[in-house]
C-alpha positions as CSV (number, residue, x, y, z in Angstrom):
1,M,0.0,0.0,0.0
2,C,1.5,3.4,-0.9
3,N,1.9,6.1,1.7
4,R,-0.5,9.0,1.8
5,M,-1.2,11.9,4.1
6,E,-4.6,13.6,4.4
7,L,-5.4,16.9,6.0
8,E,-9.0,17.3,7.1
9,A,-10.2,20.9,8.0
10,S,-12.6,21.0,10.9
11,K,-15.0,23.8,11.7
12,D,-12.6,25.5,14.1
13,E,-10.0,25.5,11.3
14,K,-7.7,23.1,13.2
15,Y,-6.3,20.2,11.3
16,S,-6.3,16.5,12.1
17,L,-3.6,14.5,10.3
18,R,-4.2,11.0,9.2
19,L,-1.3,9.0,7.6
20,V,-2.1,5.8,5.7
21,L,0.7,3.5,6.7
22,P,2.2,0.7,4.6
23,E,0.6,-2.7,5.6
24,D,3.8,-4.1,7.1
25,V,4.3,-1.0,9.3
26,S,0.7,-1.1,10.4
27,Y,1.1,-4.8,11.2
28,I,4.2,-4.2,13.4
29,L,2.5,-1.3,15.3
30,H,-0.7,-3.3,15.9
31,T,1.2,-6.4,17.0
32,L,3.1,-4.4,19.6
33,Q,-0.1,-2.6,20.7
34,E,-2.1,-5.8,21.1
35,A,0.7,-7.1,23.3
36,G,0.2,-4.1,25.6
37,F,3.0,-1.9,24.4
38,E,3.1,1.6,22.9
39,A,4.4,1.8,19.3
40,Y,4.7,4.6,16.8
41,A,6.3,5.3,13.4
42,V,8.9,8.0,14.1
43,G,11.4,10.4,12.6
44,G,12.1,10.9,9.0
45,C,9.3,8.7,7.7
46,V,6.7,10.9,9.5
47,R,8.4,14.1,8.3
48,D,8.4,12.9,4.7
49,S,4.8,11.7,4.9
50,L,3.6,15.0,6.1
51,M,5.5,16.6,3.2
52,G,3.7,14.3,0.7
53,K,6.8,12.3,0.0
54,T,7.2,8.5,0.0
55,P,9.6,7.6,2.8
56,Q,12.6,5.4,1.9
57,D,12.6,3.7,5.3
58,W,10.1,3.4,8.1
59,D,11.4,3.5,11.7
60,I,9.4,2.4,14.7
61,T,9.8,3.4,18.3
62,T,8.2,1.4,21.1
63,S,7.9,0.9,24.9
64,A,8.7,-2.8,24.4
65,R,12.3,-3.9,25.3
66,P,14.3,-5.6,22.6
67,D,13.8,-9.1,24.0
68,Q,10.0,-8.5,24.1
69,V,10.1,-7.3,20.4
70,K,12.0,-10.5,19.4
71,R,9.4,-12.7,21.1
72,L,6.5,-11.1,19.1
73,F,8.0,-11.5,15.6
74,G,9.2,-14.6,13.8
75,H,12.1,-13.1,11.9
76,T,14.3,-10.4,13.6
77,I,17.9,-9.3,13.4
78,D,19.9,-7.9,16.3
79,T,21.1,-4.7,14.5
80,G,21.8,-2.6,17.6
81,I,20.7,-4.5,20.8
82,A,22.9,-2.3,23.0
83,H,21.0,0.7,21.8
84,G,17.6,-1.0,21.8
85,T,17.3,-1.6,18.1
86,V,15.9,-4.8,16.6
87,T,15.2,-5.1,12.9
88,V,11.9,-6.9,12.1
89,M,11.8,-8.5,8.7
90,R,8.5,-8.5,6.8
91,N,8.3,-9.6,3.2
92,R,12.1,-9.3,2.8
93,V,12.0,-5.6,4.0
94,G,13.7,-4.6,7.3
95,Y,12.0,-2.3,9.8
96,E,14.1,-0.9,12.7
97,V,12.2,-1.2,15.9
98,T,13.9,0.7,18.8
99,T,12.9,0.9,22.4
100,Y,12.2,4.3,23.9
101,R,15.5,5.5,25.4
102,V,17.3,8.3,27.1
103,D,20.9,8.9,26.0
104,G,23.7,9.2,28.6
105,A,26.7,11.6,28.3
106,Y,28.2,12.1,24.8
107,E,31.9,11.7,25.5
108,D,33.2,11.7,21.9
109,A,30.9,14.4,20.4
110,R,29.1,11.7,18.5
111,H,27.8,8.7,20.5
112,P,26.3,8.4,24.0
113,S,28.4,6.5,26.5
114,E,25.3,4.6,27.5
115,V,21.6,4.5,26.9
116,T,18.8,3.9,29.4
117,F,15.5,2.5,28.3
118,T,12.4,4.4,29.3
119,G,8.7,4.0,29.2
120,S,8.1,7.6,28.0
121,L,7.7,8.5,24.4
122,L,8.3,12.2,25.2
123,E,11.7,11.4,26.8
124,D,12.6,9.5,23.7
125,L,11.6,12.3,21.4
126,K,13.5,14.8,23.5
127,R,16.9,13.2,22.5
128,R,16.3,13.7,18.8
129,D,18.1,16.2,16.7
130,F,15.6,18.5,14.9
131,T,11.9,19.1,15.6
132,I,10.9,17.9,12.1
133,N,12.5,14.6,13.0
134,A,11.0,14.3,16.4
135,M,7.4,13.6,15.5
136,A,5.7,10.2,16.0
137,Y,2.5,8.7,14.6
138,N,0.2,5.7,15.0
139,E,-3.4,5.1,14.0
140,M,-4.6,5.1,17.6
141,H,-3.3,8.5,18.8
142,G,-2.6,10.2,15.5
143,L,0.4,12.7,15.3
144,V,2.5,13.2,18.4
145,D,4.3,16.6,18.0
146,A,5.6,17.8,21.3
147,F,8.1,20.3,19.8
148,D,6.1,21.9,16.9
149,G,7.8,20.0,14.1
150,L,4.7,20.4,12.0
151,G,4.9,24.2,12.5
152,D,8.6,24.1,11.5
153,L,7.6,22.2,8.4
154,K,5.1,24.9,7.5
155,R,7.7,27.6,8.4
156,R,10.3,25.7,6.3
157,Q,12.9,25.8,8.9
158,I,15.4,23.4,10.6
159,R,15.3,23.9,14.4
160,C,16.9,21.9,17.1
161,V,14.8,20.0,19.7
162,G,15.3,22.0,22.9
163,D,18.6,23.8,23.3
164,A,20.7,23.9,20.1
165,Q,24.0,24.2,22.0
166,E,23.1,21.0,23.9
167,R,22.1,19.1,20.8
168,F,25.2,20.1,18.9
169,S,27.5,19.4,21.9
170,E,26.0,15.9,22.2
171,D,26.6,15.1,18.5
172,A,28.7,17.4,16.4
173,L,27.6,15.8,13.2
174,R,24.2,17.4,13.7
175,M,25.7,20.7,12.6
176,L,26.5,19.2,9.2
177,R,23.1,17.5,9.2
178,A,21.4,20.8,9.7
179,V,23.0,22.2,6.6
180,R,22.2,19.0,4.7
181,F,18.6,18.9,5.6
182,A,18.2,22.6,4.7
183,A,19.6,21.8,1.3
184,Q,17.5,18.7,0.8
185,L,14.3,20.3,1.8
186,G,14.9,23.8,0.6
187,F,14.5,25.1,4.2
188,E,16.4,27.7,6.2
189,I,18.2,26.9,9.5
190,A,16.4,28.7,12.4
191,R,18.3,31.7,13.7
192,K,19.0,30.3,17.2
193,T,20.0,27.0,15.8
194,R,22.3,28.5,13.2
195,R,23.8,30.9,15.7
196,C,25.3,28.0,17.8
197,I,27.2,26.5,14.9
198,P,30.2,28.8,14.6
199,R,30.8,28.4,18.4
200,L,30.8,24.6,18.2
201,A,32.1,23.9,14.7
202,S,35.6,22.9,15.9
203,S,34.1,19.8,17.5
204,L,33.5,18.4,14.1
205,K,37.2,17.5,13.9
206,R,36.4,14.6,16.2
207,I,33.9,13.1,13.8
208,S,35.1,10.3,11.5
209,A,36.0,11.0,7.9
210,E,33.5,8.5,6.7
211,R,30.6,10.3,8.5
212,I,31.8,13.7,7.2
213,Q,32.0,12.3,3.7
214,A,28.5,10.8,3.8
215,E,27.0,14.2,4.8
216,L,28.9,16.1,2.2
217,V,27.7,13.7,-0.6
218,K,24.1,14.0,0.6
219,L,24.4,17.8,0.6
220,L,25.9,17.7,-2.9
221,L,23.2,15.4,-4.2
222,S,20.4,17.6,-2.8
223,P,18.2,19.8,-4.9
224,C,20.2,22.8,-3.6
225,P,23.9,21.8,-3.8
226,Q,24.9,25.5,-3.8
227,R,24.0,25.4,-0.1
228,V,27.6,24.1,0.3
229,R,28.2,27.9,0.8
230,T,26.5,27.6,4.2
231,L,29.5,25.5,5.4
232,Y,31.6,28.6,4.8
233,E,29.1,31.0,6.2
234,T,28.7,29.1,9.5
235,G,32.4,28.4,10.0
236,I,32.2,24.7,9.5
237,S,34.5,24.7,6.5
238,R,37.1,26.7,8.5
239,E,37.4,23.7,10.8
240,I,37.1,20.7,8.4
241,F,37.2,22.0,4.8
242,P,39.9,24.8,4.8
243,W,40.2,24.4,1.1
244,L,36.6,25.6,0.7
245,D,37.4,28.8,2.7
246,A,40.4,29.5,0.4
247,M,38.1,29.2,-2.6
248,F,35.6,31.8,-1.2
249,Q,38.5,34.1,-0.4
250,T,40.0,34.0,-3.9
251,P,38.7,36.6,-6.3
252,Q,38.8,36.2,-10.1
253,N,39.4,39.5,-11.7
254,N,39.0,38.8,-15.4
255,A,36.4,39.1,-18.1
256,H,35.4,35.4,-17.9
257,H,34.4,35.6,-14.3
258,C,32.0,37.6,-12.2
259,F,32.4,35.6,-9.0
260,C,35.1,34.5,-6.6
261,V,36.3,30.9,-7.1
262,G,33.9,29.7,-4.4
263,D,30.8,31.4,-5.7
264,H,31.7,30.4,-9.3
265,T,31.7,26.8,-8.0
266,M,28.3,27.2,-6.3
267,H,26.8,28.5,-9.5
268,A,28.3,25.7,-11.5
269,L,26.9,23.1,-9.1
270,K,23.4,24.3,-10.0
271,H,24.0,23.4,-13.6
272,I,25.2,19.8,-13.2
273,P,23.0,16.7,-12.8
274,A,22.6,15.2,-9.4
275,D,25.2,12.5,-9.9
276,R,27.8,11.7,-7.2
277,V,30.9,11.8,-9.5
278,L,29.7,14.8,-11.5
279,R,28.9,17.0,-8.5
280,L,32.2,16.1,-6.8
281,A,34.0,16.9,-10.0
282,I,32.4,20.4,-10.1
283,L,33.1,20.9,-6.4
284,F,36.8,20.3,-6.9
285,H,37.3,21.5,-10.5
286,D,38.8,24.8,-9.3
287,V,40.0,23.9,-5.8
288,G,43.6,24.5,-6.9
289,K,43.1,28.1,-8.1
290,P,44.0,29.8,-4.8
291,A,47.5,28.2,-5.1
292,C,47.9,29.3,-8.8
293,I,46.7,32.9,-8.8
294,Q,48.8,35.4,-10.7
295,M,48.1,39.0,-11.6
296,D,49.4,40.6,-14.8
297,E,50.5,44.2,-15.4
298,R,46.9,45.2,-16.1
299,G,45.6,43.8,-12.8
300,V,43.9,40.8,-14.6
301,Y,44.0,37.6,-12.7
302,H,45.2,34.3,-14.3
303,F,45.4,30.8,-12.9
304,P,48.0,28.9,-15.0
305,G,48.1,25.1,-14.3
306,H,45.1,25.2,-12.0
307,H,43.7,22.0,-13.6
308,K,46.8,20.1,-12.5
309,E,46.8,21.6,-9.0
310,S,43.1,21.0,-8.6
311,A,43.4,17.4,-9.5
312,V,46.3,16.9,-7.0
313,L,44.3,18.6,-4.2
314,A,41.1,16.8,-5.1
315,K,42.9,13.5,-4.7
316,Q,44.4,14.5,-1.4
317,I,41.0,15.7,0.0
318,M,39.1,12.7,-1.2
319,R,41.6,10.3,0.3
320,Q,41.3,12.1,3.6
321,L,37.6,11.8,3.4
322,K,37.9,8.0,2.7
323,F,36.4,8.0,-0.7
324,D,36.8,4.7,-2.7
325,C,39.6,4.6,-5.3
326,D,37.3,4.3,-8.3
327,T,35.4,7.5,-7.3
328,I,38.7,9.3,-6.7
329,D,40.1,8.3,-10.1
330,R,36.9,9.3,-12.0
331,V,36.6,12.6,-10.2
332,T,40.2,13.7,-10.4
333,S,40.4,12.8,-14.1
334,L,37.4,15.0,-14.9
335,V,39.0,17.8,-12.8
336,Y,42.3,17.4,-14.6
337,W,40.7,17.6,-18.1
338,H,37.8,20.0,-17.5
339,D,39.7,22.9,-19.1
340,D,41.2,20.9,-22.0
341,K,40.2,22.4,-25.4
342,P,41.2,20.4,-28.4
343,S,40.7,21.9,-31.9
344,L,37.4,21.0,-33.6
345,I,39.1,18.7,-36.1
346,Y,38.3,15.0,-36.2
347,S,41.9,14.0,-35.8
348,E,42.4,16.3,-32.8
349,I,39.2,15.1,-31.1
350,R,40.3,11.4,-31.6
351,K,43.6,12.3,-29.9
352,A,41.7,13.9,-27.1
353,M,39.5,10.9,-26.6
354,Y,42.6,8.7,-26.4
355,R,44.5,11.1,-24.2
356,I,41.5,11.6,-21.8
357,G,40.1,8.1,-22.0
358,L,36.6,7.1,-23.2
359,R,35.5,6.5,-19.6
360,Q,35.3,10.3,-19.0
361,Y,32.9,10.8,-21.8
362,P,30.2,12.1,-22.0
363,S,30.5,13.3,-18.4
364,L,33.3,15.7,-19.5
365,F,30.9,17.6,-21.6
366,L,28.5,18.1,-18.7
367,V,31.3,19.3,-16.5
368,K,32.5,21.8,-19.1
369,E,28.9,23.1,-19.6
370,A,28.4,23.6,-15.9
371,D,31.7,25.4,-15.6
372,V,30.7,27.8,-18.4
373,M,27.3,28.4,-16.8
374,G,29.1,29.4,-13.5
375,K,31.1,32.1,-15.3
376,S,30.2,35.6,-16.5
377,R,28.2,36.0,-19.8
378,F,31.3,37.0,-21.6
379,R,31.4,34.8,-24.8
380,R,29.1,32.3,-23.2
381,K,27.3,31.4,-26.4
382,E,30.6,30.9,-28.1
383,K,31.9,28.6,-25.3
384,L,28.7,26.5,-25.3
385,A,28.7,26.3,-29.1
386,Y,32.3,24.9,-28.9
387,I,31.3,22.3,-26.4
388,E,28.3,21.2,-28.5
389,A,30.5,21.0,-31.6
390,Y,33.0,18.9,-29.6
391,R,30.2,16.6,-28.5
392,E,28.9,16.2,-32.1
393,I,32.3,15.2,-33.4
394,Y,32.8,12.8,-30.5
395,Q,29.4,11.1,-31.2
396,Q,30.2,10.9,-34.9
397,I,33.6,9.2,-34.2
398,L,31.8,6.7,-32.0
399,A,29.1,6.1,-34.6
400,N,31.8,5.5,-37.3
401,G,33.6,3.0,-35.0
402,E,36.9,4.8,-35.4
403,C,39.9,3.7,-33.4
404,V,40.6,5.9,-30.4
405,S,42.5,3.4,-28.2
406,L,45.2,0.7,-28.3
407,K,42.6,-1.9,-27.8
408,Q,40.9,-0.9,-31.0
409,L,44.1,-0.9,-33.0
410,A,44.1,-3.6,-35.8
411,V,47.4,-5.0,-34.5
412,N,48.6,-5.8,-31.0
413,G,51.9,-6.8,-29.4
414,H,51.5,-10.5,-30.4
415,D,51.1,-9.6,-34.0
416,L,54.3,-7.5,-34.0
417,I,56.2,-10.2,-32.2
418,A,55.0,-12.7,-34.7
419,A,56.3,-10.3,-37.4
420,G,59.8,-10.4,-35.8
421,R,59.7,-7.6,-33.2
422,K,61.2,-8.3,-29.8
423,P,59.1,-7.8,-26.6
424,G,60.0,-4.7,-24.5
425,K,59.8,-1.0,-24.3
426,E,60.4,-0.4,-28.0
427,L,57.4,-2.6,-28.8
428,G,55.2,-0.4,-26.7
429,E,56.6,2.7,-28.4
430,L,55.9,1.2,-31.8
431,L,52.3,0.5,-30.9
432,E,51.9,4.1,-29.7
433,R,53.4,5.3,-33.0
434,L,51.0,3.1,-35.0
435,L,48.1,4.4,-33.0
436,L,49.1,8.0,-33.7
437,L,49.0,7.1,-37.4
438,V,45.5,5.8,-37.0
439,L,44.3,8.7,-34.9
440,N,45.3,11.0,-37.7
441,D,43.8,8.8,-40.4
442,P,41.4,6.0,-39.4
443,K,41.6,4.4,-42.8
444,Q,45.1,3.2,-41.9
445,N,43.7,0.9,-39.2
446,T,44.0,-2.4,-41.0
447,K,46.4,-5.2,-40.0
448,E,48.0,-5.3,-43.4
449,I,48.8,-1.5,-43.5
450,L,50.0,-1.4,-39.9
451,L,52.3,-4.4,-40.2
452,Q,53.7,-2.9,-43.4
453,K,54.3,0.4,-41.6
454,A,56.0,-1.4,-38.7
455,A,58.3,-3.1,-41.2
456,E,59.2,0.2,-42.8
457,W,60.0,1.8,-39.4
458,E,62.6,-0.9,-38.5
């Protein structure tokens, strides 16, 4: 059954909210209630339902202890018994069922040192991060909203439950989550909540790189990736992303730009699809510019070699954030080649495809276009026309099946050895020379012609 939320206006203009729950969620809630326990859907699933979205996950909170939950359901998994969480499996889908709890002291700015189970739903909701994530619902009692989460949804704001300084001191990652939720939902961070972030941002240094990475990626993949700027505005980046501060503090005084490096990047992010590699590539494509800035005699700024410096820095940053090697390779390659401009001649485009690698296409065109859209309007039409012509030639080369790699060459090392060449470095150099011949003239890519050429070059 699909999720749905209905608002029914009564005569006194108040609203009663009725969520239609998925069958499995309703079954779990009713089973717990029939056994004498309280049980509610809670957190993000309630928030998303109230916003008319279909939740990805449904979490359940209950007064039942983990052992009591396990006795009521046939198939459960102990996913977090120490923290009161049991996963109940229904129709091959897992639903986390967590006992009402009160968290102990947070000694590492992330996790409570201990948890205490409680029989109070209100006490459980008090420990949650933001009001919009601290609402609970069941069909018996309707919406439980002790902290005006519904009001904050209507006001489109992210506000901490209770005292913001306490919530952020307990778990520093919540500061990043505030920025991320604001970007995902198109909300603003409430004034008192936002005001606490600069004072506590340094505690984010204690959070694991993996957690920081996960929040950064979610922020980048949100509908408002340009909200990355909030990390700079709130002082978060000063503590964990100093390279981002450098970008916002680096002007670009030339005709092609009307923004500093940071704001250029934010505008470019708005013009790239919500793909993990693409948005990371745009985030880092100019990260090396602060280290490359030069001013000529007219006061115009230039950034020679910034593509190389950006690729080097991007690799360092992504390694620190524990990205996987494949993502690092793909992103840094796009960063390195984003400013490459081959002549619009078939032979030169074939050479570029070989030099850059087919794996980076067609993503490279999207990165180039977003980069242009983040700049001034100076010669914008001309720049976009160049990218489109580049793309058309690339597509025609693919359609023609023309050789753009050693793998597509009509001869290989075995063929050359069979023709009398010795294995080794010179053999590789000969293959590269033959490939260059073919990149210039695809008609040369036959085994007979290439073996003849190899013989002539002895």
